C-alpha positions in Angstrom: 0.0 -0.1 0.0 1.8 3.4 -0.9 2.4 6.1 1.6 0.3 9.3 1.0 -0.4 12.7 3.0 -3.4 12.4 5.3 -5.7 15.3 4.7 -5.9 18.4 7.4 -9.4 17.5 8.3 -8.7 13.9 8.9 -5.3 14.9 10.8 -7.4 17.5 13.0 -9.9 14.5 13.7 -7.0 12.3 15.1 -5.5 15.0 17.1 -8.9 15.3 18.6 -9.2 11.9 19.6 -6.3 12.8 22.2 -7.5 15.9 23.2 -11.4 15.6 23.2 -12.3 12.2 24.9 -15.8 13.5 26.0 -17.9 16.5 26.5 -15.7 17.2 29.8 -12.7 17.2 28.1 -14.1 20.3 26.1 -15.0 22.2 28.8 -11.8 21.6 30.4 -9.7 22.7 27.4 -12.3 25.8 27.1 -12.2 26.7 30.7 -8.4 26.5 30.8 -8.3 29.0 28.2 -10.6 31.4 29.6 -8.7 31.5 32.7 -5.6 32.1 30.9 -7.1 34.9 29.3 -7.8 36.5 32.7 -11.4 35.5 33.6 -12.9 36.5 36.8 -16.1 35.3 35.7 -17.0 32.0 34.0 -20.4 30.5 32.9 -21.0 27.1 31.2 -24.2 26.0 29.9 -25.0 22.5 29.0 -27.5 20.4 27.1 -27.6 16.6 26.5 -24.8 16.2 28.7 -22.7 18.2 26.7 -23.2 16.0 23.6 -25.8 18.7 22.2 -24.7 21.9 23.6 -21.8 23.4 25.5 -21.3 26.9 25.9 -18.6 28.7 27.8 -18.7 32.3 28.3 -16.0 34.9 30.0 -14.8 38.1 30.7 -11.4 37.8 30.0 -9.5 40.0 27.7 -10.7 38.5 24.5 -9.3 37.8 20.9 -8.8 40.4 18.2 -11.0 39.8 15.1 -7.9 39.4 12.6 -6.4 36.7 15.1 -9.6 34.6 15.2 -8.6 32.6 12.0 -5.0 31.6 13.9 -7.3 30.8 17.3 -8.7 27.8 15.1 -5.6 26.8 13.3 -3.6 24.1 14.8 -0.4 24.8 16.7 -1.2 28.6 16.8 -0.6 29.8 20.7 0.1 33.0 22.4 1.5 31.0 25.4 4.8 29.9 24.5 6.9 32.8 24.0 9.7 31.5 26.6 9.6 27.9 25.0 8.5 24.6 26.7 11.1 24.9 29.6 9.0 28.1 31.0 5.4 26.9 30.6 3.5 29.2 32.9 0.1 29.0 31.5 -2.5 26.2 32.0 -2.8 26.0 27.9 0.0 26.0 25.4 -0.2 23.0 22.8 -2.6 25.2 20.7 -4.7 22.1 19.3 -7.9 22.4 21.5 -10.1 24.6 19.2 -9.2 23.0 15.7 -9.5 19.7 17.5 -12.8 20.3 18.5 -13.9 22.2 15.2 -12.9 19.1 13.3 -15.6 17.0 15.4 -18.3 19.2 16.2 -19.8 22.8 15.1 -18.1 25.4 16.9 -18.5 29.1 16.9 -16.1 31.7 18.7 -17.3 35.2 19.5 -15.0 37.4 21.0 -14.9 41.3 22.1 -11.2 42.5 23.3 -11.4 45.0 26.6 -11.4 48.4 24.7 -12.7 47.3 21.2 -15.7 48.9 19.8 -17.1 45.7 18.0 -17.0 42.2 18.6 -16.3 39.4 15.7 -17.2 35.9 15.2 -16.0 32.4 13.4 -17.4 29.4 12.8 -15.7 25.8 12.4 -17.9 23.0 11.1 -16.6 19.7 10.4 -12.8 21.3 9.8 -14.2 23.6 7.5 -13.8 27.8 8.6 -16.1 30.4 7.9 -15.5 34.1 9.0 -14.7 36.4 10.6 -17.5 38.4 10.5 -19.2 41.1 13.1 -21.3 39.8 15.9 -22.7 41.3 19.1 -21.2 40.9 22.4 -20.2 43.3 25.5 -17.0 41.8 26.2 -14.9 38.7 26.7 -15.4 35.6 24.6 -18.2 33.1 23.9 -17.4 29.4 22.7 -20.2 27.5 21.4 -20.3 24.0 20.7 -23.1 21.9 19.3 -23.3 18.2 18.0 -20.4 17.0 19.7 -18.8 14.0 17.4 -21.5 14.3 14.8 -18.9 13.4 12.0 -17.6 10.7 13.8 -20.2 8.6 15.0 -18.1 5.8 16.0 -16.9 8.4 18.6 -20.3 9.0 19.6 -21.6 5.8 20.6 -18.8 5.3 23.0 -20.1 8.2 25.3 -22.0 7.6 28.2 -25.2 8.7 29.6 -26.6 12.2 29.6 -26.9 11.9 33.3 -22.8 10.4 33.3 -21.6 13.1 31.1 -23.2 15.8 32.8 -21.8 14.6 36.1 -18.4 14.3 34.6 -18.7 17.9 33.5 -19.3 19.2 36.8 -16.7 17.3 38.5 -14.1 19.1 35.8 -15.5 22.4 36.8 -15.0 21.8 40.6 -11.6 20.3 40.4 -10.4 23.6 38.2 -12.4 26.0 40.5 -10.3 24.6 43.5 -7.5 26.1 42.3 -9.0 29.7 41.3 -11.1 30.7 44.0 -11.2 34.3 43.0 -13.0 33.5 39.8 -16.7 33.0 40.0 -18.0 29.8 38.4 -21.5 29.3 37.4 -23.0 25.9 35.6 -26.5 25.6 34.4 -28.2 24.0 31.8 -31.3 22.1 31.0 -29.8 18.9 31.9 -28.4 19.7 35.5 -29.1 21.3 38.9 -27.4 24.9 38.6 -24.1 25.2 40.3 -22.7 28.3 41.6 -19.2 28.8 43.1 -18.8 32.6 44.2 -15.7 34.0 44.1 -13.9 34.3 47.3 -10.3 35.3 48.9 -10.6 32.3 51.1 -9.2 28.9 49.3 -10.6 26.8 52.3 -14.4 28.2 51.8 -13.9 27.2 48.1 -12.8 24.0 48.9 -16.0 23.6 51.4 -17.8 24.4 48.8 -16.7 21.3 46.4 -16.0 18.8 49.1 -18.9 20.0 51.8 -19.3 22.5 54.7 -17.8 20.0 57.1 -14.6 20.2 55.6 -13.8 23.3 57.6 -13.7 21.3 61.0 -11.9 18.1 59.6 -8.6 19.2 57.7 -5.1 20.7 58.6 -3.6 23.4 56.6 -0.2 22.6 55.3 2.5 24.9 54.5 6.1 23.5 53.8 8.7 24.0 51.5 12.2 21.9 51.0 14.7 23.0 48.0 12.6 25.4 46.6 9.7 23.4 46.4 6.9 24.8 48.2 3.7 22.6 49.0 0.6 24.3 50.4 -3.0 23.1 50.9 -5.4 21.0 53.2 -5.2 17.5 54.6 -7.9 15.7 56.0 -8.1 14.0 59.7 -7.7 10.2 59.1 -10.8 9.5 60.4 -12.3 12.2 57.9 -11.9 9.7 54.8 -14.0 8.5 51.8 -14.8 5.4 50.0 -12.7 6.5 46.8 -10.0 9.1 46.0 -12.5 11.4 44.0 -11.9 13.8 47.0 -7.8 14.3 46.5 -7.1 17.0 44.5 -3.7 17.9 43.3 -2.2 21.1 41.7 1.2 21.9 40.1 1.6 25.7 39.7 -2.1 25.9 39.4 -2.6 23.2 37.3 -5.1 20.1 38.0 -3.2 17.1 37.6 -3.4 13.2 38.5 -0.1 12.3 39.1 0.4 8.3 40.4 3.4 9.6 42.6 1.4 12.0 44.5 -1.1 9.8 45.0 1.5 7.1 46.0 2.8 9.8 48.3 -0.9 10.3 50.1 -1.0 6.7 50.6 2.6 6.7 52.4 1.4 9.6 54.3 -1.8 8.0 55.9 -0.3 4.4 55.5 -1.2 3.2 59.1 -3.9 5.7 60.1 -6.6 4.8 57.4 -8.3 1.8 56.6 -7.1 -0.1 53.4 -10.8 0.1 51.6 -10.8 4.0 52.2 -9.3 7.3 51.2 -8.0 10.3 53.0 -9.5 13.8 51.9 -6.8 16.3 50.4 -6.1 19.3 48.1 -2.6 19.7 47.7 -0.6 22.7 45.8 2.8 22.6 44.7 4.6 25.3 43.5 7.9 24.6 41.7 10.2 26.1 39.3 8.7 25.3 35.7 12.1 24.0 34.7 11.7 21.3 37.1 8.6 19.9 36.1 7.5 18.6 32.5 3.6 19.3 31.7 4.0 18.4 27.8 3.9 14.7 28.7 0.1 14.2 27.0 -2.2 16.0 24.9 -4.8 16.2 27.7 -2.1 17.8 30.1 -3.2 15.9 33.0 0.3 14.1 33.7 3.3 16.0 34.9 6.8 14.4 35.1 9.1 16.0 38.0 12.8 16.1 37.6 13.1 15.1 41.3 10.2 12.9 41.9 11.8 11.8 45.2 12.1 15.4 46.3 8.2 16.0 45.8 7.3 12.6 47.0 9.3 13.4 50.4 8.0 16.8 50.8 4.3 15.5 50.6 4.6 12.6 52.8 7.1 14.5 55.7 4.6 17.6 55.7 1.5 15.8 55.9 2.7 13.4 58.9 4.1 16.3 60.6 1.1 18.1 60.4 -0.9 15.1 61.5 1.3 14.5 64.6 1.4 18.4 65.5 -2.5 18.4 65.1 -3.0 16.6 68.3 -5.7 14.7 69.6 -8.3 15.2 66.7 -10.9 13.4 64.6 -13.6 13.8 62.3 -16.8 16.0 63.4 -18.8 13.6 61.3 -19.0 10.8 64.1 -20.9 13.0 66.4 -23.3 14.4 64.3 -23.8 10.7 62.7 -24.6 9.4 66.2 -27.0 12.5 66.7 -28.7 11.6 63.7 -29.0 8.2 64.7 -30.8 8.9 67.7 -33.4 11.0 65.8 -33.5 8.8 62.8 -36.8 6.0 62.1 -35.3 2.9 62.0 -34.2 1.5 58.4 -30.8 2.0 56.7 -28.6 4.7 57.4 -28.1 7.2 54.1 -24.9 8.8 55.4 -21.6 7.6 54.3 -20.1 5.0 57.0 -16.9 7.0 57.9 -16.8 6.0 61.4 -17.8 7.9 64.8 -15.5 10.6 65.6 -14.8 13.4 67.8 -15.2 17.4 66.9 -12.0 18.8 66.8 -10.6 20.8 70.2 -7.5 22.5 71.0 -4.5 20.8 69.3 -1.6 19.3 71.8 1.7 18.7 71.1 3.3 15.5 71.3 5.2 16.7 74.4 2.1 17.0 76.5 2.1 15.9 79.8 -0.9 15.6 82.1 -0.7 17.4 85.5 -1.8 16.0 88.6 -5.6 15.2 88.6 -7.9 16.5 91.6 -7.5 14.1 94.3 -3.7 14.1 93.8 -3.8 11.3 91.4 -0.8 11.7 88.8 -1.2 8.7 85.9 2.0 7.1 84.6 2.4 7.7 80.9 3.7 4.4 79.9 3.7 3.9 76.2 2.8 0.5 76.4 0.5 -0.3 79.2 -1.3 2.2 81.2 -2.6 -0.7 83.5 0.8 -1.7 85.2 0.4 -4.2 88.0 -3.2 -3.8 88.5 -3.6 -5.0 84.8 -1.5 -8.2 85.7 -3.6 -9.0 88.9 -6.8 -8.3 86.5 -5.3 -11.4 84.3 -3.9 -9.6 81.1 -1.5 -11.9 79.4 2.0 -10.9 78.7 2.5 -10.1 74.9 5.6 -12.5 74.7 9.1 -11.3 73.2 9.7 -8.7 70.5 12.0 -10.6 68.3 14.5 -11.3 71.1 14.1 -8.1 72.3 12.5 -7.4 76.4 8.7 -7.9 76.4 6.2 -5.3 76.2 6.0 -5.5 80.0 9.4 -4.5 80.9 9.0 -1.5 78.9 6.4 -0.1 81.7 6.7 1.6 85.0 4.1 0.2 87.8 1.1 2.4 87.9 -0.2 4.1 91.1 -3.4 2.9 92.3 -5.8 5.6 93.6 -9.2 3.8 93.3 -11.8 6.6 93.4 -12.4 8.7 90.5 -12.4 12.3 90.9 -15.2 14.2 91.9 -14.6 17.2 90.0 -14.2 17.6 86.2 -10.5 18.0 85.4 -9.6 20.4 82.4 -8.3 17.9 80.2 -9.1 17.3 76.8 -10.8 13.6 77.3 -11.8 14.9 80.8 -12.3 12.5 83.7 -13.1 8.7 83.4 -16.8 8.4 85.0 -17.6 4.9 84.1 -17.1 1.5 82.1 -19.5 0.2 79.8 -19.9 -3.2 78.7 -16.3 -3.6 80.0 -15.3 -2.4 76.7 -16.1 1.7 76.5 -14.7 4.4 78.9 -17.1 7.0 79.6 -15.6 10.4 80.4 -16.7 13.9 81.3 -15.0 16.9 80.2 -16.1 20.6 81.2 -18.5 20.7 78.2 -19.1 17.2 76.9 -19.5 13.5 77.0 -16.4 11.4 75.4 -16.8 7.6 74.5 -13.5 6.1 74.4 -12.8 2.3 72.8 -10.3 1.1 75.4 -8.7 -1.7 73.1 -8.4 0.6 69.9 -7.0 3.5 71.9 -4.7 1.4 73.7 -3.3 -0.6 70.5 -2.8 2.8 69.1 -0.4 3.7 71.9 1.6 0.7 72.0 1.9 0.8 68.2 3.2 4.5 68.4 6.0 3.3 71.0 6.9 0.4 68.9 7.6 2.1 65.8 9.4 4.7 67.8 11.5 1.7 69.3 11.7 0.0 66.3 12.6 2.7 63.6 15.0 5.1 66.1 18.2 2.7 65.0 18.8 0.2 62.4 16.6 -2.9 63.1 18.1 -6.2 64.1 18.7 -8.8 61.1 19.0 -12.6 60.4 21.8 -13.9 58.7 21.1 -16.4 56.2 23.4 -19.3 56.3 23.5 -19.5 52.4 22.7 -16.4 50.8 19.8 -15.9 48.4 20.5 -15.3 44.9 17.7 -13.8 43.1 17.5 -13.0 39.4 16.3 -9.8 38.2 16.7 -7.6 35.1 19.8 -5.2 35.1 17.6 -2.4 35.7 16.0 -3.6 38.8 19.1 -4.8 40.1 20.4 -1.2 39.8 17.8 0.5 41.6 18.2 -2.1 44.5 21.8 -1.6 44.8 21.1 2.0 44.8 18.5 1.9 47.6 20.8 -1.0 49.4 21.7 1.4 52.2 18.1 2.4 53.0 17.3 -1.2 53.1 20.0 -2.2 55.4 18.4 0.1 58.0 15.6 -2.0 57.9 17.6 -5.2 58.3 17.7 -6.3 54.5 21.3 -6.9 53.3 21.8 -7.3 49.8 24.4 -6.7 47.2 25.2 -6.9 43.4 25.9 -10.7 42.1 26.6 -10.5 38.5 24.9 -8.2 36.1 21.6 -9.7 36.5 21.1 -10.9 40.1 21.6 -9.8 43.6 22.7 -11.6 46.7 20.6 -11.5 49.7 22.7 -12.0 53.0 20.4 -10.5 55.8 16.6 -10.4 56.2 15.0 -8.4 59.0 14.7 -10.7 62.0 11.1 -9.3 62.7 9.6 -10.8 59.9 10.6 -14.3 60.7 10.4 -17.1 58.2 10.4 -14.9 55.0 10.5 -15.3 51.2 13.4 -13.4 50.4 13.2 -13.9 46.7 9.6 -12.6 46.6 10.3 -9.9 48.9 13.4 -8.5 46.9 11.0 -8.9 43.8 8.3 -6.9 45.2 10.8 -4.5 46.5 12.1 -4.0 42.9 8.7 -3.6 41.4 7.8 -0.7 43.8 11.0 1.2 43.2 10.3 0.9 39.6 6.3 2.2 39.7 7.1 4.7 42.7 10.8 5.1 43.1 10.4 4.4 47.1 11.2 1.2 49.0 8.4 2.0 51.5 7.3 -2.0 51.2 9.6 -3.0 53.5 9.0 -0.5 56.1 5.2 -1.4 55.6 5.6 -4.9 56.2 7.3 -4.2 59.4 4.9 -1.7 60.8 2.3 -4.3 59.9 4.3 -6.9 62.3 4.4 -4.1 64.9 0.5 -3.1 64.5 0.0 -6.6 65.0 2.1 -7.2 68.1 0.3 -4.0 69.4 -3.3 -5.2 68.7 -2.2 -8.4 70.9 -0.4 -6.7 73.4 -3.1 -4.2 74.2 -5.7 -4.1 76.8 -8.6 -6.0 75.4 -12.3 -5.6 75.4 -13.9 -7.0 78.3 -11.5 -6.3 80.9 -12.9 -4.3 83.9 -10.8 -1.0 84.5 -10.6 0.6 87.9 -10.9 4.5 87.3 -7.2 5.2 87.9 -6.6 2.8 85.1 -9.0 4.4 82.9 -7.7 7.9 83.7 -4.1 6.8 82.8 -5.3 5.6 79.3 -7.0 8.8 78.8 -3.9 10.9 79.7 -1.9 8.7 77.3 -3.9 9.6 74.4 -3.7 13.1 75.0 -0.2 13.0 74.7 0.1 10.8 72.1 -0.1 11.8 68.3 -2.3 9.9 66.0 -4.5 8.6 68.8 -7.9 9.7 67.6 -7.6 6.4 65.5 -6.4 3.1 65.9 -3.9 1.2 63.5 -6.6 0.0 61.6 -7.9 3.6 60.7 -11.2 3.0 63.1 -11.8 6.1 65.5 -10.6 5.4 69.2 -13.4 8.1 70.6 -16.5 10.2 69.9 -17.4 13.1 71.9 -20.8 14.6 72.3 -21.1 18.2 73.5 -23.5 18.6 76.3 -25.4 21.3 73.9 -26.5 18.6 71.7 -27.3 15.9 74.4 -29.8 18.9 75.8 -31.4 19.0 72.3 -32.1 15.5 72.0 -34.1 15.8 75.2 -36.0 19.4 74.2 -34.0 21.0 76.8 -32.8 23.9 74.0 
């Protein structure tokens, strides 16, 4: 078959297959153009899920009439004055408008600021008509009708009108988070109107998108490392969702979906969120344009960082530090869900099961230490077991040795035993213990609320945090293999493992290069016991290739620590004395992350006295 030159129309339709995937893709490209034009008000009108009509109007600086033919011609743009190394705009490829015009009926009206008249140009199946005079006050209006009418093979792959309409809403909301100072209005016969008013408060815009309860359930981020700045908000571990749709990432204002950043979020919340749940986050990275490549894909949703390890470390470190510094906080949705359950008629719950959590209180630093409680009682802040001798007297079993280390029991001091609970309510964040319910839950009272604590979940977290501190404070013990395990791998995997050998050695895994396509494993982490060294090394090699990190080994060790903490913690069904319950509360107040257990479940909930009074009609 002879080689021949494709027609311009066919070339544009091929390009449209990459740029225009669905109506939401069209909206994304056109809204980004409006933002690049300095718009402060953007209106999006849809019909038929965007398949029949898409109209985007803005009040930006507009396009001169003589430039309209260039605007609808491929690879014509005003945004690459400094080349691909200094991209400071959302759009830059010059493909969106001609691609749209090749698969739909496109009209473009514009009137620059200060111009006396507006002009319009039309593109129908790649055929350009105009420009000609038009009526418009200011800005630009782009109208797209009958999307994919010229390529019916693409049209049949679109989803229902409701699904396409929902996808458009998601795109607009995702972009709007990065531009809170811009007003977005989304209307049409196929949807409920959505209006996002302009604001100078980024958190208000985030709350408009995610929900009003975001205000009380996120922590502000502000970190910088080697010129890379991270800002935004990270949700409390117990304020989580069933999917990752409430994780928003922006690089220099550009919405992106980067797998490395997704991996960083998972790493930051690794032992605080259940495996089937996803934290909430809106992260904004500001980085030198020369250190990030946004010209990876025509859709411009993917990016490549020059130093991905730096960016990942910044995200993980900043979130973990903020969660630790945030003190004893958990989601406010738990209390509201519980109150709703009291009021609701019998039947299935309509709220998302995110767990019962506590309304945020004042933050507590990791160095918090309890003052003597009324009555002279001072709790011992043992990181492993606040129950002391009293606990053993009640029959609590010893958890056994820790890989040859002393038992958990040997880490703890003896607790004092003042059996009577204090008569007054001390000014502690979790208050004073008043009762134990079903030998599983501690009921405590603060100055203005009632607190219910899951004793096993709370103590499990305390033990786990102390174990992690002991384990990762120094290189972990390793077990020498009598015969080194030789693992055959591709040369690229061997190179990556050898580069990470020093880090792996800190976790007890000693390996070295064994020829061009193999590594010799000489030591494995003692904590893991009988381990399949070959499978472990291959899994780590895959992780290094996919994410550039070796967090998998640390995760395995932390999983062992979590299992030990679970078995070494006070169990449900144990009767506790007042001083034992109060000691547990004081330890929770001084331990970062104690608002949720190792599995991501909340350790306590809080009900305000005012809320309880409303339940009984007293308010």
